[in-house]
HTML snippet that shows the backbone in 3Dmol.js (N, CA, C, O; Angstrom):
<script src="https://3Dmol.org/build/3Dmol-min.js"></script>
<div id="view" style="width:600px;height:400px;position:relative"></div>
<script>
const pdb = `
ATOM      1  N   MET A   1      31.337 -11.049 -14.609  1.00  0.00           N
ATOM      2  CA  MET A   1      30.594 -12.251 -14.387  1.00  0.00           C
ATOM      3  C   MET A   1      30.079 -12.289 -12.848  1.00  0.00           C
ATOM      4  O   MET A   1      28.869 -12.394 -12.644  1.00  0.00           O
ATOM      5  N   PRO A   2      30.877 -12.213 -11.899  1.00  0.00           N
ATOM      6  CA  PRO A   2      30.493 -12.059 -10.522  1.00  0.00           C
ATOM      7  C   PRO A   2      29.445 -11.001 -10.100  1.00  0.00           C
ATOM      8  O   PRO A   2      28.534 -11.210  -9.299  1.00  0.00           O
ATOM      9  N   ASN A   3      29.701  -9.805 -10.761  1.00  0.00           N
ATOM     10  CA  ASN A   3      28.884  -8.756 -10.647  1.00  0.00           C
ATOM     11  C   ASN A   3      27.389  -8.992 -11.079  1.00  0.00           C
ATOM     12  O   ASN A   3      26.471  -8.578 -10.371  1.00  0.00           O
ATOM     13  N   LYS A   4      27.174  -9.640 -12.211  1.00  0.00           N
ATOM     14  CA  LYS A   4      25.952 -10.108 -12.568  1.00  0.00           C
ATOM     15  C   LYS A   4      25.265 -10.952 -11.602  1.00  0.00           C
ATOM     16  O   LYS A   4      24.071 -10.765 -11.369  1.00  0.00           O
ATOM     17  N   LYS A   5      26.002 -11.965 -10.960  1.00  0.00           N
ATOM     18  CA  LYS A   5      25.292 -12.883 -10.193  1.00  0.00           C
ATOM     19  C   LYS A   5      24.961 -12.050  -8.791  1.00  0.00           C
ATOM     20  O   LYS A   5      24.012 -12.423  -8.102  1.00  0.00           O
ATOM     21  N   LYS A   6      25.630 -11.109  -8.457  1.00  0.00           N
ATOM     22  CA  LYS A   6      25.278 -10.387  -7.302  1.00  0.00           C
ATOM     23  C   LYS A   6      23.945  -9.647  -7.487  1.00  0.00           C
ATOM     24  O   LYS A   6      23.048  -9.719  -6.647  1.00  0.00           O
ATOM     25  N   LYS A   7      23.849  -8.918  -8.640  1.00  0.00           N
ATOM     26  CA  LYS A   7      22.764  -8.193  -9.093  1.00  0.00           C
ATOM     27  C   LYS A   7      21.550  -9.107  -8.875  1.00  0.00           C
ATOM     28  O   LYS A   7      20.588  -8.664  -8.247  1.00  0.00           O
ATOM     29  N   GLN A   8      21.541 -10.495  -9.412  1.00  0.00           N
ATOM     30  CA  GLN A   8      20.508 -11.242  -9.554  1.00  0.00           C
ATOM     31  C   GLN A   8      20.078 -11.798  -8.101  1.00  0.00           C
ATOM     32  O   GLN A   8      18.923 -12.144  -7.853  1.00  0.00           O
ATOM     33  N   LYS A   9      21.099 -11.843  -7.202  1.00  0.00           N
ATOM     34  CA  LYS A   9      20.706 -12.301  -5.863  1.00  0.00           C
ATOM     35  C   LYS A   9      19.919 -11.010  -5.177  1.00  0.00           C
ATOM     36  O   LYS A   9      18.889 -11.139  -4.515  1.00  0.00           O
ATOM     37  N   SER A  10      20.467  -9.954  -5.401  1.00  0.00           N
ATOM     38  CA  SER A  10      19.685  -8.721  -4.683  1.00  0.00           C
ATOM     39  C   SER A  10      18.328  -8.536  -5.203  1.00  0.00           C
ATOM     40  O   SER A  10      17.383  -8.099  -4.546  1.00  0.00           O
ATOM     41  N   ASN A  11      18.296  -8.943  -6.581  1.00  0.00           N
ATOM     42  CA  ASN A  11      16.844  -8.850  -7.065  1.00  0.00           C
ATOM     43  C   ASN A  11      15.933  -9.935  -6.561  1.00  0.00           C
ATOM     44  O   ASN A  11      14.724  -9.731  -6.460  1.00  0.00           O
ATOM     45  N   LEU A  12      16.488 -11.086  -6.241  1.00  0.00           N
ATOM     46  CA  LEU A  12      15.682 -12.223  -5.582  1.00  0.00           C
ATOM     47  C   LEU A  12      15.351 -11.774  -4.173  1.00  0.00           C
ATOM     48  O   LEU A  12      14.234 -12.019  -3.717  1.00  0.00           O
ATOM     49  N   ASN A  13      16.305 -11.100  -3.426  1.00  0.00           N
ATOM     50  CA  ASN A  13      15.951 -10.607  -2.162  1.00  0.00           C
ATOM     51  C   ASN A  13      14.781  -9.416  -2.089  1.00  0.00           C
ATOM     52  O   ASN A  13      14.014  -9.313  -1.132  1.00  0.00           O
ATOM     53  N   ILE A  14      14.768  -8.621  -3.140  1.00  0.00           N
ATOM     54  CA  ILE A  14      13.739  -7.701  -3.293  1.00  0.00           C
ATOM     55  C   ILE A  14      12.344  -8.451  -3.542  1.00  0.00           C
ATOM     56  O   ILE A  14      11.360  -8.026  -2.937  1.00  0.00           O
ATOM     57  N   GLN A  15      12.228  -9.420  -4.303  1.00  0.00           N
ATOM     58  CA  GLN A  15      11.099 -10.191  -4.637  1.00  0.00           C
ATOM     59  C   GLN A  15      10.550 -10.930  -3.147  1.00  0.00           C
ATOM     60  O   GLN A  15       9.368 -10.974  -2.807  1.00  0.00           O
ATOM     61  N   LEU A  16      11.529 -11.403  -2.484  1.00  0.00           N
ATOM     62  CA  LEU A  16      11.327 -11.961  -1.154  1.00  0.00           C
ATOM     63  C   LEU A  16      10.590 -10.945  -0.258  1.00  0.00           C
ATOM     64  O   LEU A  16       9.510 -11.161   0.292  1.00  0.00           O
ATOM     65  N   VAL A  17      11.318  -9.799  -0.180  1.00  0.00           N
ATOM     66  CA  VAL A  17      10.791  -8.604   0.735  1.00  0.00           C
ATOM     67  C   VAL A  17       9.239  -8.292   0.210  1.00  0.00           C
ATOM     68  O   VAL A  17       8.334  -8.121   1.027  1.00  0.00           O
ATOM     69  N   ILE A  18       9.035  -8.238  -1.108  1.00  0.00           N
ATOM     70  CA  ILE A  18       7.623  -7.898  -1.614  1.00  0.00           C
ATOM     71  C   ILE A  18       6.712  -9.051  -1.212  1.00  0.00           C
ATOM     72  O   ILE A  18       5.588  -8.789  -0.785  1.00  0.00           O
ATOM     73  N   ALA A  19       7.096 -10.208  -1.314  1.00  0.00           N
ATOM     74  CA  ALA A  19       6.237 -11.249  -0.992  1.00  0.00           C
ATOM     75  C   ALA A  19       5.914 -11.139   0.540  1.00  0.00           C
ATOM     76  O   ALA A  19       4.741 -11.245   0.897  1.00  0.00           O
ATOM     77  N   GLU A  20       6.894 -10.935   1.442  1.00  0.00           N
ATOM     78  CA  GLU A  20       6.645 -10.769   2.778  1.00  0.00           C
ATOM     79  C   GLU A  20       5.638  -9.664   3.107  1.00  0.00           C
ATOM     80  O   GLU A  20       4.722  -9.855   3.907  1.00  0.00           O
ATOM     81  N   VAL A  21       5.820  -8.564   2.504  1.00  0.00           N
ATOM     82  CA  VAL A  21       4.955  -7.417   2.613  1.00  0.00           C
ATOM     83  C   VAL A  21       3.425  -7.707   2.192  1.00  0.00           C
ATOM     84  O   VAL A  21       2.468  -7.334   2.870  1.00  0.00           O
ATOM     85  N   ILE A  22       3.334  -8.346   1.114  1.00  0.00           N
ATOM     86  CA  ILE A  22       1.946  -8.739   0.585  1.00  0.00           C
ATOM     87  C   ILE A  22       1.435  -9.745   1.660  1.00  0.00           C
ATOM     88  O   ILE A  22       0.277  -9.617   2.060  1.00  0.00           O
ATOM     89  N   LEU A  23       2.199 -10.702   2.135  1.00  0.00           N
ATOM     90  CA  LEU A  23       1.663 -11.668   3.085  1.00  0.00           C
ATOM     91  C   LEU A  23       1.222 -10.924   4.438  1.00  0.00           C
ATOM     92  O   LEU A  23       0.140 -11.198   4.958  1.00  0.00           O
ATOM     93  N   LEU A  24       2.065 -10.007   4.973  1.00  0.00           N
ATOM     94  CA  LEU A  24       1.887  -9.242   6.218  1.00  0.00           C
ATOM     95  C   LEU A  24       0.563  -8.381   5.879  1.00  0.00           C
ATOM     96  O   LEU A  24      -0.343  -8.415   6.712  1.00  0.00           O
ATOM     97  N   SER A  25       0.419  -7.727   4.885  1.00  0.00           N
ATOM     98  CA  SER A  25      -0.791  -6.878   4.597  1.00  0.00           C
ATOM     99  C   SER A  25      -2.073  -7.641   4.573  1.00  0.00           C
ATOM    100  O   SER A  25      -3.082  -7.188   5.112  1.00  0.00           O
ATOM    101  N   SER A  26      -2.050  -8.866   3.917  1.00  0.00           N
ATOM    102  CA  SER A  26      -3.221  -9.785   3.912  1.00  0.00           C
ATOM    103  C   SER A  26      -3.405 -10.194   5.262  1.00  0.00           C
ATOM    104  O   SER A  26      -4.574 -10.210   5.647  1.00  0.00           O
ATOM    105  N   PHE A  27      -2.453 -10.555   6.131  1.00  0.00           N
ATOM    106  CA  PHE A  27      -2.539 -10.915   7.514  1.00  0.00           C
ATOM    107  C   PHE A  27      -3.207  -9.897   8.416  1.00  0.00           C
ATOM    108  O   PHE A  27      -4.005 -10.188   9.307  1.00  0.00           O
ATOM    109  N   ILE A  28      -2.793  -8.634   8.089  1.00  0.00           N
ATOM    110  CA  ILE A  28      -3.408  -7.562   8.887  1.00  0.00           C
ATOM    111  C   ILE A  28      -4.825  -7.343   8.516  1.00  0.00           C
ATOM    112  O   ILE A  28      -5.641  -6.979   9.362  1.00  0.00           O
ATOM    113  N   ASP A  29      -5.157  -7.559   7.232  1.00  0.00           N
ATOM    114  CA  ASP A  29      -6.539  -7.430   6.808  1.00  0.00           C
ATOM    115  C   ASP A  29      -7.475  -8.518   7.631  1.00  0.00           C
ATOM    116  O   ASP A  29      -8.587  -8.293   8.110  1.00  0.00           O
ATOM    117  N   LEU A  30      -6.807  -9.631   7.662  1.00  0.00           N
ATOM    118  CA  LEU A  30      -7.551 -10.739   8.370  1.00  0.00           C
ATOM    119  C   LEU A  30      -7.723 -10.454   9.828  1.00  0.00           C
ATOM    120  O   LEU A  30      -8.756 -10.847  10.370  1.00  0.00           O
ATOM    121  N   ILE A  31      -6.856  -9.837  10.491  1.00  0.00           N
ATOM    122  CA  ILE A  31      -6.929  -9.511  11.904  1.00  0.00           C
ATOM    123  C   ILE A  31      -7.947  -8.379  12.060  1.00  0.00           C
ATOM    124  O   ILE A  31      -8.603  -8.314  13.099  1.00  0.00           O
ATOM    125  N   LYS A  32      -8.109  -7.493  11.087  1.00  0.00           N
ATOM    126  CA  LYS A  32      -9.012  -6.380  11.115  1.00  0.00           C
ATOM    127  C   LYS A  32     -10.395  -6.946  10.955  1.00  0.00           C
ATOM    128  O   LYS A  32     -11.294  -6.438  11.625  1.00  0.00           O
ATOM    129  N   ILE A  33     -10.682  -8.006  10.088  1.00  0.00           N
ATOM    130  CA  ILE A  33     -12.011  -8.664   9.914  1.00  0.00           C
ATOM    131  C   ILE A  33     -12.349  -9.339  11.213  1.00  0.00           C
ATOM    132  O   ILE A  33     -13.493  -9.203  11.648  1.00  0.00           O
ATOM    133  N   VAL A  34     -11.399 -10.109  11.926  1.00  0.00           N
ATOM    134  CA  VAL A  34     -11.720 -10.726  13.158  1.00  0.00           C
ATOM    135  C   VAL A  34     -12.146  -9.817  14.203  1.00  0.00           C
ATOM    136  O   VAL A  34     -13.050 -10.085  14.995  1.00  0.00           O
ATOM    137  N   ILE A  35     -11.393  -8.593  14.196  1.00  0.00           N
ATOM    138  CA  ILE A  35     -11.676  -7.662  15.257  1.00  0.00           C
ATOM    139  C   ILE A  35     -13.077  -7.054  15.078  1.00  0.00           C
ATOM    140  O   ILE A  35     -13.816  -6.845  16.041  1.00  0.00           O
ATOM    141  N   GLU A  36     -13.412  -6.779  13.803  1.00  0.00           N
ATOM    142  CA  GLU A  36     -14.695  -6.276  13.576  1.00  0.00           C
ATOM    143  C   GLU A  36     -15.853  -7.183  13.894  1.00  0.00           C
ATOM    144  O   GLU A  36     -16.930  -6.717  14.265  1.00  0.00           O
ATOM    145  N   LYS A  37     -15.640  -8.494  13.750  1.00  0.00           N
ATOM    146  CA  LYS A  37     -16.667  -9.510  14.084  1.00  0.00           C
ATOM    147  C   LYS A  37     -16.873  -9.654  15.603  1.00  0.00           C
ATOM    148  O   LYS A  37     -18.007  -9.868  16.032  1.00  0.00           O
ATOM    149  N   PHE A  38     -15.756  -9.539  16.482  1.00  0.00           N
ATOM    150  CA  PHE A  38     -15.743  -9.753  17.937  1.00  0.00           C
ATOM    151  C   PHE A  38     -16.197  -8.411  18.622  1.00  0.00           C
ATOM    152  O   PHE A  38     -16.839  -8.471  19.670  1.00  0.00           O
ATOM    153  N   PHE A  39     -15.897  -7.280  18.088  1.00  0.00           N
ATOM    154  CA  PHE A  39     -16.038  -6.071  18.807  1.00  0.00           C
ATOM    155  C   PHE A  39     -17.033  -4.929  18.193  1.00  0.00           C
ATOM    156  O   PHE A  39     -17.187  -3.861  18.784  1.00  0.00           O
TER     157      PHE A  39
END
`;
const viewer = $3Dmol.createViewer("view");
viewer.addModel(pdb, "pdb");
viewer.setStyle({}, {cartoon: {color: "spectrum"}});
viewer.zoomTo();
viewer.render();
</script>
């Protein structure tokens, strides 16, 4: 039972990391657009 809970928590952490990566990549794309407009 405790082992199952641990696996569920690590799975949640993976989803959090994926969400952060998606957010970061979209933020980088936004920066690229801003740079292209001004330079």
